C-alpha positions as CSV (number, residue, x, y, z in Angstrom):
1,M,0.0,0.1,0.3
2,K,1.1,3.6,-1.0
3,G,1.5,6.2,1.4
4,F,0.8,10.1,1.4
5,W,2.5,13.1,3.4
6,I,0.2,15.3,6.0
7,I,2.2,17.9,6.6
8,D,0.6,20.7,9.3
9,L,1.7,23.9,9.0
10,T,1.3,27.0,11.5
11,A,-0.6,30.1,11.6
12,T,2.7,31.8,9.4
13,G,3.2,29.0,7.2
14,E,6.3,26.9,9.0
15,V,6.3,23.3,9.1
16,R,5.3,22.0,12.4
17,L,4.6,18.4,11.7
18,K,5.9,16.1,8.6
19,Q,4.3,12.6,9.0
20,E,3.8,9.8,6.3
21,Y,0.3,8.1,6.3
22,D,-1.0,4.9,5.0
23,Y,-4.1,4.1,4.2
24,A,-4.8,1.0,6.1
25,V,-3.3,2.3,9.7
26,L,-5.8,5.6,9.0
27,E,-8.8,3.8,8.4
28,E,-8.2,1.8,12.1
29,I,-8.4,5.5,14.1
30,P,-11.5,5.9,15.5
31,G,-14.2,7.7,13.8
32,A,-11.7,7.8,10.7
33,I,-13.2,5.2,8.4
34,D,-16.7,7.4,8.6
35,L,-15.1,10.5,7.8
36,I,-13.2,8.5,4.5
37,A,-16.8,7.2,3.6
38,V,-18.2,11.0,3.9
39,F,-15.3,12.2,1.9
40,S,-15.1,9.4,-0.8
41,N,-19.0,9.7,-1.5
42,H,-18.9,13.2,-2.1
43,L,-15.3,13.2,-4.5
44,W,-17.0,10.2,-6.6
45,R,-20.2,12.1,-6.9
46,D,-18.8,15.8,-7.7
47,P,-14.7,15.9,-7.7
48,D,-14.6,19.2,-8.9
49,E,-16.3,20.8,-5.9
50,F,-18.7,20.2,-2.9
51,T,-19.5,21.4,0.5
52,A,-20.3,18.3,3.3
53,S,-21.1,18.6,6.5
54,L,-19.3,16.4,8.9
55,P,-20.8,14.0,11.7
56,G,-22.3,16.4,14.4
57,G,-23.4,19.5,11.9
58,R,-20.9,22.2,13.4
59,L,-17.7,21.2,10.7
60,S,-17.6,21.7,7.6
61,M,-15.4,20.4,4.5
62,R,-15.4,22.6,1.2
63,W,-13.9,21.3,-1.6
64,R,-12.5,22.8,-5.0
65,S,-10.2,21.2,-7.6
66,V,-7.6,23.5,-8.8
67,S,-6.1,21.2,-11.5
68,E,-7.0,17.5,-12.5
69,T,-4.5,16.6,-10.0
70,S,-4.5,19.0,-7.4
71,G,-7.2,21.2,-5.2
72,I,-8.0,23.1,-2.1
73,A,-10.0,21.7,0.9
74,T,-11.2,24.2,3.8
75,L,-12.5,23.2,6.6
76,W,-15.3,25.2,8.5
77,H,-16.4,25.5,12.5
78,R,-19.5,27.2,12.1
79,S,-19.0,29.8,10.1
80,E,-15.2,30.5,10.8
81,L,-12.2,28.9,8.8
82,A,-10.7,26.2,10.9
83,S,-8.1,25.1,8.4
84,L,-6.7,25.1,4.5
85,S,-5.2,21.9,2.9
86,I,-3.3,22.1,-0.2
87,L,-3.4,18.9,-2.1
88,L,-0.6,17.7,-4.7
89,T,-0.5,14.5,-6.2
90,G,3.3,15.1,-7.6
91,Q,1.6,14.7,-11.5
92,E,1.1,18.5,-11.6
93,P,3.1,20.5,-13.8
94,N,6.2,22.1,-12.2
95,H,5.7,19.9,-9.6
96,G,2.9,22.2,-7.6
97,S,4.3,25.0,-7.3
98,D,1.4,27.0,-9.6
99,T,-0.6,25.8,-6.5
100,L,1.4,26.8,-3.7
101,Q,2.9,30.4,-5.1
102,P,-0.6,32.2,-5.0
103,V,-1.3,30.4,-1.5
104,Q,2.3,31.7,-0.1
105,Q,1.3,34.9,-1.9
106,Q,-1.7,35.2,-0.2
107,L,0.1,34.3,3.3
108,V,2.3,37.0,3.0
109,K,-0.3,39.5,2.2
110,E,-2.3,38.4,5.3
111,L,0.4,38.8,7.5
112,R,1.8,41.9,6.3
113,N,1.4,45.3,8.8
114,T,1.4,42.4,11.5
115,P,3.9,41.4,14.3
116,H,4.4,37.7,12.4
117,E,6.8,37.4,9.8
118,P,5.7,34.7,7.4
119,A,7.5,31.6,6.7
120,F,8.4,30.1,3.2
121,D,7.9,26.5,4.4
122,L,5.3,26.0,2.0
123,L,7.4,26.9,-1.5
124,H,10.0,24.0,-0.2
125,L,7.7,21.2,0.4
126,T,9.1,18.4,-1.8
127,E,7.0,15.3,-0.8
128,R,4.5,14.0,-3.0
129,P,1.6,13.1,-2.8
130,L,1.1,15.8,-0.1
131,S,-1.5,17.5,2.1
132,A,0.1,20.6,3.5
133,T,-2.6,21.9,5.9
134,L,-2.1,25.3,7.6
135,N,-4.6,25.4,10.7
136,V,-6.1,28.6,11.2
137,R,-8.5,28.1,14.4
138,A,-9.3,24.5,15.8
139,P,-12.2,24.3,17.7
140,L,-11.9,24.6,21.8
141,A,-13.5,21.4,22.9
142,G,-15.8,18.7,22.5
143,P,-15.6,15.9,19.4
144,D,-15.5,18.7,17.0
145,Q,-11.6,18.3,18.1
146,L,-11.4,15.1,17.0
147,L,-12.9,15.4,13.9
148,F,-10.7,18.3,13.7
149,A,-8.1,16.7,13.9
150,L,-8.9,13.8,12.0
151,A,-10.5,15.6,8.5
152,D,-7.5,16.5,6.6
153,R,-6.1,13.5,6.7
154,C,-9.1,11.4,5.9
155,F,-10.0,13.7,3.0
156,A,-6.2,13.3,1.6
157,A,-6.3,9.5,2.4
158,S,-10.2,9.9,0.4
159,Y,-8.9,11.9,-2.7
160,F,-5.1,10.1,-3.3
161,R,-7.1,6.9,-3.4
162,K,-9.7,8.4,-5.4
163,M,-6.7,9.0,-7.7
164,G,-5.1,5.9,-7.2
165,L,-1.7,6.9,-5.2
166,A,-2.8,5.3,-1.9
């Protein structure tokens, strides 16, 4: 079974965690198989764009493909952005830099005139297939925290499986 990379970024774009995942191992985490099923169902029906409510109804995932082999997923907690994930298969022209560049530019723009210095780790990620997640705001308590922690990993498993990479 092939693996895929999950990279967690800080709000300034620094790499916080880099971990290779395997679809089969991820399935064994409690709650993960249900999320993978939700995401896989939506990806097969609407591979270009969808919004999926997660169990409990307070979190939702929005997916938008950027190309045939990459896309951006945003996780929302109620009406606030919780995280943004960039998914790259490694089959993109320029190895995905066309997708990473605009996100990096937006990060720099958002951090301008703030006390936070933007990092440029995003542009130097070479692992593929890759889901790089910029965590913005985690839910404070309850079962939403577990869903928040699993959502990007389960979505990546669904997406890379659909693409024949996991």
